[in-house]
C-alpha positions, 0 to 999 in steps of 0.5 A, a space after each residue: 677894952 678891946 677897939 677895932 682898928 677902924 675905932 682906933 683909926 677913927 680916934 687918931 683922925 679926931 685927934 690929928 687932923 681936929 685936935 680931939 674936938 669937933 662940930 658937925 651939922 646934923 640934917 633931921 632926922 638923922 642920927 648924929 653917928 650917921 652925920 658925922 660918918 658922913 662927914 669924916 668920910 668926906 676927908 678921904 673919898 667924895 661922895 661919888 666914889 664908889 668907896 664912899 658909902 662903904 667907908 661911910 658905914 664903917 665910920 658910923 659903926 666905929 662912932 658907935 662903938 667908941 660912944 658904947 665905950 665911952 671913947 668920945 662923947 657926942 653933944 648936940 654938934 660937937 664930938 670930943 675925945 675922952 680922957 681915955 679915948 686921947 690915950 688909945 688914939 695916941 698908941 698910933 703915932 702921927 707919922 704913922 696915921 699920916 701914912 695910914 691916911 695917905 694910903 686911905 685915901 688913895 
């Protein structure tokens, strides 16, 4: 199975920042992937930052891909890594993830 670098980073972010499971809210009429992408993008940049929309869109696309590949489960207001999703996330060490997160946020 082939996953993109953004998909792998999103998996690692859910694993290392949220323990592999997180809850979120979805505004009325918004797809769960879009709401979650907005929430995750705010972990890196302020919504007023000019990069925010580009990051949000990349995360939404990654979340759709991860869901289609059964690497995450989106259930109501919860997202969690599947067993295979956790294995893929762990291919990025915590140290590398922290380094990428720091670069990504600056």
